[in-house]
Biopython code that builds the backbone (N, CA, C, O; Angstrom):
import numpy as np
from Bio.PDB.StructureBuilder import StructureBuilder

atoms = [
    (1, "MET", "N", (-4.768, -11.888, 4.542)),
    (1, "MET", "CA", (-5.429, -11.030, 5.697)),
    (1, "MET", "C", (-6.073, -12.144, 6.237)),
    (1, "MET", "O", (-6.740, -12.923, 5.557)),
    (2, "LYS", "N", (-5.912, -12.233, 7.312)),
    (2, "LYS", "CA", (-6.873, -13.020, 8.086)),
    (2, "LYS", "C", (-8.314, -12.382, 8.768)),
    (2, "LYS", "O", (-8.472, -11.192, 9.040)),
    (3, "ASP", "N", (-9.365, -13.515, 8.985)),
    (3, "ASP", "CA", (-10.524, -12.733, 9.099)),
    (3, "ASP", "C", (-10.895, -12.011, 10.363)),
    (3, "ASP", "O", (-12.076, -11.691, 10.505)),
    (4, "ASP", "N", (-10.088, -11.741, 11.225)),
    (4, "ASP", "CA", (-10.186, -10.706, 12.263)),
    (4, "ASP", "C", (-9.184, -9.725, 11.967)),
    (4, "ASP", "O", (-8.792, -9.056, 12.923)),
    (5, "ASP", "N", (-8.681, -9.500, 10.818)),
    (5, "ASP", "CA", (-7.670, -8.182, 10.392)),
    (5, "ASP", "C", (-8.317, -6.840, 10.523)),
    (5, "ASP", "O", (-9.492, -6.591, 10.253)),
    (6, "VAL", "N", (-7.578, -6.153, 10.888)),
    (6, "VAL", "CA", (-8.150, -4.754, 10.594)),
    (6, "VAL", "C", (-6.604, -3.948, 10.218)),
    (6, "VAL", "O", (-5.538, -4.037, 10.827)),
    (7, "ILE", "N", (-6.932, -3.176, 9.025)),
    (7, "ILE", "CA", (-5.557, -2.504, 8.879)),
    (7, "ILE", "C", (-5.984, -1.122, 8.399)),
    (7, "ILE", "O", (-7.166, -0.986, 8.082)),
    (8, "GLN", "N", (-5.233, -0.179, 8.317)),
    (8, "GLN", "CA", (-5.522, 1.467, 8.214)),
    (8, "GLN", "C", (-4.301, 1.811, 7.522)),
    (8, "GLN", "O", (-3.225, 1.247, 7.721)),
    (9, "TRP", "N", (-4.497, 2.749, 6.708)),
    (9, "TRP", "CA", (-3.326, 3.491, 5.947)),
    (9, "TRP", "C", (-3.738, 4.709, 6.606)),
    (9, "TRP", "O", (-4.914, 4.951, 6.877)),
    (10, "ARG", "N", (-2.683, 5.542, 6.885)),
    (10, "ARG", "CA", (-2.577, 7.117, 7.542)),
    (10, "ARG", "C", (-1.460, 7.626, 6.553)),
    (10, "ARG", "O", (-0.555, 6.992, 6.011)),
    (11, "PHE", "N", (-1.716, 8.642, 6.497)),
    (11, "PHE", "CA", (-1.169, 9.777, 5.900)),
    (11, "PHE", "C", (-0.862, 11.049, 6.780)),
    (11, "PHE", "O", (-1.670, 11.454, 7.616)),
    (12, "GLY", "N", (0.517, 11.738, 6.512)),
    (12, "GLY", "CA", (0.988, 12.875, 7.036)),
    (12, "GLY", "C", (1.445, 12.923, 8.114)),
    (12, "GLY", "O", (1.802, 11.828, 8.549)),
    (13, "ASP", "N", (1.649, 14.115, 9.018)),
    (13, "ASP", "CA", (1.894, 14.214, 10.630)),
    (13, "ASP", "C", (0.953, 14.082, 11.206)),
    (13, "ASP", "O", (1.108, 13.833, 12.402)),
    (14, "GLU", "N", (-0.296, 14.164, 10.742)),
    (14, "GLU", "CA", (-1.310, 13.917, 11.786)),
    (14, "GLU", "C", (-2.092, 12.742, 11.871)),
    (14, "GLU", "O", (-3.091, 12.440, 12.523)),
    (15, "ASN", "N", (-1.105, 11.929, 10.723)),
    (15, "ASN", "CA", (-1.555, 10.599, 10.851)),
    (15, "ASN", "C", (-3.286, 10.283, 10.367)),
    (15, "ASN", "O", (-4.103, 9.543, 10.915)),
    (16, "THR", "N", (-3.426, 11.068, 9.261)),
    (16, "THR", "CA", (-5.098, 10.990, 8.986)),
    (16, "THR", "C", (-5.474, 9.367, 8.433)),
    (16, "THR", "O", (-4.760, 8.796, 7.608)),
    (17, "VAL", "N", (-6.192, 9.004, 8.781)),
    (17, "VAL", "CA", (-6.896, 7.661, 8.085)),
    (17, "VAL", "C", (-7.071, 7.742, 6.889)),
    (17, "VAL", "O", (-8.153, 8.317, 6.767)),
    (18, "ILE", "N", (-6.646, 7.504, 5.851)),
    (18, "ILE", "CA", (-7.156, 7.583, 4.406)),
    (18, "ILE", "C", (-7.667, 6.373, 3.807)),
    (18, "ILE", "O", (-8.109, 6.389, 2.659)),
    (19, "ALA", "N", (-7.636, 5.338, 4.503)),
    (19, "ALA", "CA", (-7.959, 4.026, 4.020)),
    (19, "ALA", "C", (-8.264, 2.996, 5.002)),
    (19, "ALA", "O", (-7.567, 3.082, 6.013)),
    (20, "GLU", "N", (-9.152, 1.997, 4.988)),
    (20, "GLU", "CA", (-9.473, 1.119, 6.257)),
    (20, "GLU", "C", (-10.086, -0.661, 5.399)),
    (20, "GLU", "O", (-10.736, -0.821, 4.366)),
    (21, "ILE", "N", (-9.639, -1.485, 6.175)),
    (21, "ILE", "CA", (-10.091, -2.774, 5.851)),
    (21, "ILE", "C", (-10.396, -3.307, 7.261)),
    (21, "ILE", "O", (-9.605, -3.369, 8.202)),
    (22, "ASN", "N", (-11.544, -3.640, 7.238)),
    (22, "ASN", "CA", (-12.050, -4.326, 8.920)),
    (22, "ASN", "C", (-12.408, -6.022, 8.290)),
    (22, "ASN", "O", (-13.576, -6.324, 8.048)),
    (23, "LYS", "N", (-11.592, -6.742, 8.135)),
    (23, "LYS", "CA", (-12.060, -8.337, 7.682)),
    (23, "LYS", "C", (-13.482, -8.709, 8.570)),
    (23, "LYS", "O", (-14.522, -8.954, 7.958)),
    (24, "GLN", "N", (-13.444, -8.723, 9.725)),
    (24, "GLN", "CA", (-14.542, -9.068, 10.587)),
    (24, "GLN", "C", (-15.729, -8.578, 10.625)),
    (24, "GLN", "O", (-16.708, -9.268, 10.910)),
    (25, "ALA", "N", (-15.793, -7.226, 10.320)),
    (25, "ALA", "CA", (-17.253, -6.374, 9.883)),
    (25, "ALA", "C", (-16.985, -6.860, 8.531)),
    (25, "ALA", "O", (-18.173, -6.884, 8.209)),
    (26, "ASP", "N", (-16.397, -7.258, 7.503)),
    (26, "ASP", "CA", (-16.216, -7.245, 6.259)),
    (26, "ASP", "C", (-16.563, -5.985, 5.517)),
    (26, "ASP", "O", (-17.413, -5.996, 4.627)),
    (27, "ARG", "N", (-15.731, -4.590, 5.971)),
    (27, "ARG", "CA", (-15.875, -3.509, 5.639)),
    (27, "ARG", "C", (-14.482, -2.913, 5.060)),
    (27, "ARG", "O", (-13.380, -3.047, 5.591)),
    (28, "ILE", "N", (-14.774, -2.221, 3.848)),
    (28, "ILE", "CA", (-13.508, -1.416, 3.206)),
    (28, "ILE", "C", (-13.954, -0.014, 2.929)),
    (28, "ILE", "O", (-14.845, 0.284, 2.135)),
    (29, "THR", "N", (-13.316, 0.746, 3.592)),
    (29, "THR", "CA", (-13.532, 2.067, 3.762)),
    (29, "THR", "C", (-12.383, 3.188, 3.054)),
    (29, "THR", "O", (-11.348, 3.378, 3.692)),
    (30, "VAL", "N", (-12.542, 3.780, 1.988)),
    (30, "VAL", "CA", (-11.731, 4.796, 1.482)),
    (30, "VAL", "C", (-12.373, 6.178, 1.841)),
    (30, "VAL", "O", (-13.518, 6.522, 1.547)),
    (31, "TYR", "N", (-11.297, 7.029, 2.635)),
    (31, "TYR", "CA", (-11.515, 8.283, 3.176)),
    (31, "TYR", "C", (-10.933, 9.431, 1.871)),
    (31, "TYR", "O", (-9.979, 10.181, 2.078)),
    (32, "ASP", "N", (-11.544, 9.404, 0.795)),
    (32, "ASP", "CA", (-10.885, 10.485, -0.157)),
    (32, "ASP", "C", (-11.606, 11.407, 0.127)),
    (32, "ASP", "O", (-12.139, 11.482, -0.981)),
    (33, "ASP", "N", (-12.068, 12.167, 0.681)),
    (33, "ASP", "CA", (-12.660, 13.278, 1.075)),
    (33, "ASP", "C", (-11.853, 14.202, 1.994)),
    (33, "ASP", "O", (-11.907, 15.431, 1.930)),
    (34, "VAL", "N", (-11.057, 13.466, 2.901)),
    (34, "VAL", "CA", (-10.075, 14.164, 3.908)),
    (34, "VAL", "C", (-8.868, 14.852, 2.812)),
    (34, "VAL", "O", (-8.680, 14.790, 1.597)),
    (35, "LEU", "N", (-8.112, 15.601, 4.098)),
    (35, "LEU", "CA", (-7.202, 16.428, 3.884)),
    (35, "LEU", "C", (-7.510, 17.569, 2.560)),
    (35, "LEU", "O", (-6.655, 17.985, 1.778)),
    (36, "ASP", "N", (-8.907, 17.910, 2.569)),
    (36, "ASP", "CA", (-9.236, 18.689, 1.212)),
    (36, "ASP", "C", (-9.290, 18.318, -0.177)),
    (36, "ASP", "O", (-9.023, 18.804, -1.276)),
    (37, "GLY", "N", (-9.795, 17.143, 0.375)),
    (37, "GLY", "CA", (-9.879, 15.991, -0.871)),
    (37, "GLY", "C", (-8.577, 15.839, -1.736)),
    (37, "GLY", "O", (-8.468, 15.729, -2.958)),
    (38, "ARG", "N", (-8.027, 15.854, -1.171)),
    (38, "ARG", "CA", (-6.238, 15.661, -2.435)),
    (38, "ARG", "C", (-6.460, 14.189, -2.768)),
    (38, "ARG", "O", (-5.825, 13.784, -3.742)),
    (39, "PHE", "N", (-7.229, 13.330, -2.149)),
    (39, "PHE", "CA", (-6.857, 11.649, -2.730)),
    (39, "PHE", "C", (-8.503, 11.735, -3.264)),
    (39, "PHE", "O", (-8.749, 10.644, -3.778)),
    (40, "ARG", "N", (-9.389, 12.390, -3.312)),
    (40, "ARG", "CA", (-10.988, 12.055, -4.315)),
    (40, "ARG", "C", (-10.216, 11.287, -5.681)),
    (40, "ARG", "O", (-9.293, 11.644, -6.413)),
    (41, "ASP", "N", (-11.007, 10.164, -5.632)),
    (41, "ASP", "CA", (-10.956, 9.198, -6.831)),
    (41, "ASP", "C", (-9.454, 8.956, -6.780)),
    (41, "ASP", "O", (-9.346, 8.507, -7.921)),
    (42, "ARG", "N", (-8.537, 8.933, -6.421)),
    (42, "ARG", "CA", (-7.299, 8.447, -6.563)),
    (42, "ARG", "C", (-6.879, 6.931, -5.787)),
    (42, "ARG", "O", (-5.891, 6.266, -6.100)),
    (43, "LEU", "N", (-7.900, 6.553, -4.678)),
    (43, "LEU", "CA", (-7.191, 5.392, -4.119)),
    (43, "LEU", "C", (-7.936, 4.383, -4.365)),
    (43, "LEU", "O", (-9.149, 4.425, -4.569)),
    (44, "LYS", "N", (-7.170, 3.330, -4.356)),
    (44, "LYS", "CA", (-7.727, 2.301, -4.396)),
    (44, "LYS", "C", (-7.021, 1.117, -3.379)),
    (44, "LYS", "O", (-5.844, 1.286, -3.062)),
    (45, "LEU", "N", (-7.826, -0.193, -2.825)),
    (45, "LEU", "CA", (-7.445, -0.829, -1.944)),
    (45, "LEU", "C", (-7.946, -2.208, -1.990)),
    (45, "LEU", "O", (-9.087, -2.596, -1.743)),
    (46, "ASP", "N", (-6.814, -2.956, -2.380)),
    (46, "ASP", "CA", (-7.349, -4.356, -2.711)),
    (46, "ASP", "C", (-7.393, -4.914, -1.164)),
    (46, "ASP", "O", (-6.600, -4.622, -0.268)),
    (47, "LYS", "N", (-8.745, -5.958, -1.069)),
    (47, "LYS", "CA", (-9.032, -6.267, -0.110)),
    (47, "LYS", "C", (-8.889, -7.590, 0.307)),
    (47, "LYS", "O", (-9.421, -8.087, 1.299)),
    (48, "GLN", "N", (-8.086, -8.188, -0.557)),
    (48, "GLN", "CA", (-6.885, -9.640, 0.131)),
    (48, "GLN", "C", (-5.799, -9.322, 0.122)),
    (48, "GLN", "O", (-5.128, -10.327, 0.360)),
    (49, "THR", "N", (-4.972, -8.189, -0.068)),
    (49, "THR", "CA", (-3.639, -8.150, 0.554)),
    (49, "THR", "C", (-3.430, -7.011, 1.246)),
    (49, "THR", "O", (-2.520, -6.847, 2.059)),
    (50, "GLY", "N", (-4.508, -5.971, 0.845)),
    (50, "GLY", "CA", (-4.156, -4.600, 1.938)),
    (50, "GLY", "C", (-3.392, -3.789, 1.124)),
    (50, "GLY", "O", (-2.878, -2.866, 1.755)),
    (51, "SER", "N", (-3.092, -3.809, -0.257)),
    (51, "SER", "CA", (-1.957, -2.851, -0.610)),
    (51, "SER", "C", (-3.068, -1.645, -1.163)),
    (51, "SER", "O", (-4.292, -1.537, -1.231)),
    (52, "LEU", "N", (-2.304, -1.117, -1.385)),
    (52, "LEU", "CA", (-2.842, 0.775, -1.471)),
    (52, "LEU", "C", (-2.511, 1.165, -2.600)),
    (52, "LEU", "O", (-1.282, 1.194, -2.674)),
    (53, "THR", "N", (-3.055, 1.519, -3.628)),
    (53, "THR", "CA", (-2.910, 2.286, -5.037)),
    (53, "THR", "C", (-3.211, 3.431, -4.767)),
    (53, "THR", "O", (-4.302, 3.682, -4.255)),
    (54, "ILE", "N", (-2.155, 4.544, -5.100)),
    (54, "ILE", "CA", (-2.743, 5.973, -5.375)),
    (54, "ILE", "C", (-2.435, 6.355, -7.084)),
    (54, "ILE", "O", (-1.302, 6.469, -7.552)),
    (55, "THR", "N", (-3.654, 6.509, -7.823)),
    (55, "THR", "CA", (-3.386, 6.986, -9.001)),
    (55, "THR", "C", (-3.049, 8.422, -9.278)),
    (55, "THR", "O", (-3.147, 9.180, -8.314)),
    (56, "ASN", "N", (-2.676, 8.919, -10.409)),
    (56, "ASN", "CA", (-2.921, 9.983, -10.712)),
    (56, "ASN", "C", (-1.903, 11.200, -9.647)),
    (56, "ASN", "O", (-2.379, 12.314, -9.430)),
    (57, "THR", "N", (-0.612, 10.834, -9.108)),
    (57, "THR", "CA", (-0.079, 11.309, -8.191)),
    (57, "THR", "C", (0.481, 12.609, -8.487)),
    (57, "THR", "O", (1.038, 12.749, -9.576)),
    (58, "THR", "N", (0.425, 13.465, -7.779)),
    (58, "THR", "CA", (1.018, 15.118, -7.818)),
    (58, "THR", "C", (2.221, 15.091, -6.692)),
    (58, "THR", "O", (2.527, 14.181, -5.921)),
    (59, "THR", "N", (2.636, 16.033, -6.813)),
    (59, "THR", "CA", (3.542, 16.326, -5.278)),
    (59, "THR", "C", (2.898, 16.673, -4.317)),
    (59, "THR", "O", (3.682, 16.952, -3.410)),
    (60, "GLU", "N", (1.299, 16.884, -3.857)),
    (60, "GLU", "CA", (0.773, 16.986, -2.836)),
    (60, "GLU", "C", (0.541, 15.562, -2.146)),
    (60, "GLU", "O", (0.073, 15.365, -1.025)),
    (61, "HIS", "N", (1.023, 14.521, -3.171)),
    (61, "HIS", "CA", (0.740, 13.236, -2.218)),
    (61, "HIS", "C", (2.090, 12.467, -1.608)),
    (61, "HIS", "O", (2.277, 11.381, -1.060)),
    (62, "ALA", "N", (2.967, 13.640, -2.005)),
    (62, "ALA", "CA", (4.299, 12.820, -1.488)),
    (62, "ALA", "C", (4.218, 13.090, 0.346)),
    (62, "ALA", "O", (3.550, 13.985, 0.863)),
    (63, "GLY", "N", (4.907, 12.272, 0.964)),
    (63, "GLY", "CA", (4.937, 12.585, 2.495)),
    (63, "GLY", "C", (5.005, 11.068, 2.995)),
    (63, "GLY", "O", (5.091, 10.092, 2.249)),
    (64, "ASP", "N", (4.958, 11.048, 4.258)),
    (64, "ASP", "CA", (5.019, 9.393, 4.976)),
    (64, "ASP", "C", (3.592, 8.914, 5.224)),
    (64, "ASP", "O", (2.726, 9.537, 5.839)),
    (65, "TYR", "N", (3.459, 7.553, 4.576)),
    (65, "TYR", "CA", (2.455, 6.778, 4.609)),
    (65, "TYR", "C", (2.673, 5.704, 5.779)),
    (65, "TYR", "O", (3.693, 5.028, 5.915)),
    (66, "GLU", "N", (1.961, 5.678, 6.294)),
    (66, "GLU", "CA", (1.783, 4.339, 7.768)),
    (66, "GLU", "C", (0.693, 3.387, 7.430)),
    (66, "GLU", "O", (-0.448, 3.766, 7.168)),
    (67, "LEU", "N", (1.068, 2.139, 7.441)),
    (67, "LEU", "CA", (0.339, 1.228, 7.302)),
    (67, "LEU", "C", (0.358, 0.460, 8.772)),
    (67, "LEU", "O", (1.292, -0.221, 9.194)),
    (68, "VAL", "N", (-0.838, 0.719, 9.420)),
    (68, "VAL", "CA", (-0.941, -0.235, 10.520)),
    (68, "VAL", "C", (-1.935, -1.274, 10.768)),
    (68, "VAL", "O", (-3.126, -0.981, 10.661)),
    (69, "MET", "N", (-1.603, -2.369, 11.065)),
    (69, "MET", "CA", (-2.233, -3.613, 11.359)),
    (69, "MET", "C", (-2.647, -4.117, 12.732)),
    (69, "MET", "O", (-1.895, -4.082, 13.706)),
    (70, "TYR", "N", (-3.665, -4.503, 12.746)),
    (70, "TYR", "CA", (-4.537, -5.007, 14.152)),
    (70, "TYR", "C", (-4.654, -6.587, 13.840)),
    (70, "TYR", "O", (-5.659, -6.958, 13.235)),
    (71, "SER", "N", (-3.749, -7.471, 14.194)),
    (71, "SER", "CA", (-4.304, -8.871, 13.930)),
    (71, "SER", "C", (-3.688, -9.848, 15.388)),
    (71, "SER", "O", (-2.835, -10.735, 15.420)),
    (72, "GLY", "N", (-4.320, -9.391, 16.223)),
    (72, "GLY", "CA", (-4.144, -10.091, 17.551)),
    (72, "GLY", "C", (-3.075, -9.325, 18.112)),
    (72, "GLY", "O", (-2.880, -9.302, 19.327)),
    (73, "ARG", "N", (-2.440, -8.758, 17.368)),
    (73, "ARG", "CA", (-1.063, -7.497, 17.888)),
    (73, "ARG", "C", (-1.086, -6.242, 17.245)),
    (73, "ARG", "O", (-1.698, -6.219, 16.177)),
    (74, "PHE", "N", (-0.596, -5.244, 17.612)),
    (74, "PHE", "CA", (-0.508, -4.076, 16.678)),
    (74, "PHE", "C", (1.211, -4.145, 16.077)),
    (74, "PHE", "O", (2.263, -4.325, 16.691)),
    (75, "SER", "N", (0.987, -3.967, 14.947)),
    (75, "SER", "CA", (2.212, -3.449, 14.136)),
    (75, "SER", "C", (2.058, -2.327, 13.309)),
    (75, "SER", "O", (0.965, -1.776, 13.176)),
    (76, "SER", "N", (3.150, -1.927, 12.704)),
    (76, "SER", "CA", (3.020, -0.727, 11.761)),
    (76, "SER", "C", (4.410, -0.535, 10.911)),
    (76, "SER", "O", (5.514, -0.952, 11.261)),
    (77, "LYS", "N", (4.114, 0.164, 9.760)),
    (77, "LYS", "CA", (5.183, 0.288, 8.992)),
    (77, "LYS", "C", (5.109, 1.664, 8.328)),
    (77, "LYS", "O", (4.023, 2.111, 7.956)),
    (78, "VAL", "N", (6.149, 2.279, 8.188)),
    (78, "VAL", "CA", (5.888, 4.162, 7.870)),
    (78, "VAL", "C", (6.992, 3.711, 6.188)),
    (78, "VAL", "O", (8.012, 3.022, 6.190)),
    (79, "PHE", "N", (6.392, 4.312, 5.066)),
    (79, "PHE", "CA", (6.546, 4.499, 3.967)),
    (79, "PHE", "C", (6.409, 5.943, 3.712)),
    (79, "PHE", "O", (5.441, 6.690, 3.858)),
    (80, "ARG", "N", (7.954, 6.218, 3.178)),
    (80, "ARG", "CA", (8.034, 7.794, 2.734)),
    (80, "ARG", "C", (8.053, 7.778, 1.253)),
    (80, "ARG", "O", (8.807, 7.125, 0.531)),
    (81, "VAL", "N", (7.030, 8.664, 0.879)),
    (81, "VAL", "CA", (6.818, 8.488, -0.704)),
    (81, "VAL", "C", (7.270, 9.832, -1.255)),
    (81, "VAL", "O", (6.971, 10.877, -0.676)),
    (82, "SER", "N", (7.911, 9.811, -2.249)),
    (82, "SER", "CA", (8.574, 11.060, -3.110)),
    (82, "SER", "C", (7.940, 11.237, -4.350)),
    (82, "SER", "O", (7.955, 10.277, -5.120)),
    (83, "VAL", "N", (7.391, 12.268, -4.690)),
    (83, "VAL", "CA", (6.874, 12.639, -6.369)),
    (83, "VAL", "C", (7.454, 13.517, -6.694)),
    (83, "VAL", "O", (7.420, 14.543, -6.016)),
    (84, "TYR", "N", (8.268, 13.432, -7.958)),
    (84, "TYR", "CA", (8.791, 14.284, -8.947)),
    (84, "TYR", "C", (8.103, 14.600, -10.276)),
    (84, "TYR", "O", (7.249, 13.819, -10.694)),
    (85, "GLY", "N", (8.328, 15.372, -10.760)),
    (85, "GLY", "CA", (7.583, 15.686, -11.914)),
    (85, "GLY", "C", (8.076, 16.896, -12.547)),
    (85, "GLY", "O", (8.605, 17.793, -11.890)),
    (86, "GLU", "N", (7.881, 16.958, -14.100)),
    (86, "GLU", "CA", (8.364, 18.192, -14.618)),
    (86, "GLU", "C", (7.406, 19.139, -14.982)),
    (86, "GLU", "O", (6.344, 18.554, -15.195)),
    (87, "TYR", "N", (7.305, 20.418, -15.159)),
    (87, "TYR", "CA", (6.726, 21.464, -15.107)),
    (87, "TYR", "C", (6.771, 21.689, -16.868)),
    (87, "TYR", "O", (7.884, 21.840, -17.371)),
    (88, "ARG", "N", (5.542, 21.707, -17.773)),
    (88, "ARG", "CA", (5.956, 22.227, -19.384)),
    (88, "ARG", "C", (4.788, 23.077, -19.692)),
    (88, "ARG", "O", (4.708, 23.646, -20.781)),
]
sb = StructureBuilder()
sb.init_structure("model")
sb.init_model(0)
sb.init_chain("A")
sb.init_seg("    ")
for serial, (resi, resn, name, xyz) in enumerate(atoms, 1):
    if name == "N":
        sb.init_residue(resn, " ", resi, " ")
    sb.init_atom(name, np.array(xyz, "f"), 0.0, 1.0, " ", f" {name:<3s}", serial, name[0])
structure = sb.get_structure()
């Protein structure tokens, strides 16, 4: 990531922002209380790479995640995540 980069991780049909890095402001923000708290204490954001890690995933974390990058220009990439599990 460059010094003026801003990235956002968004989730779901409403593109709710769940994590953000603003290098220029030297700020990392994780919005784990959005969407009824489904991401509470589960999100880890790497400040050097922008990688998002979701721990202890369940089926409620399945869906479309969009990585939005502003670095002199706008770009985005959508990832579709499926979560499968067994009930015991």
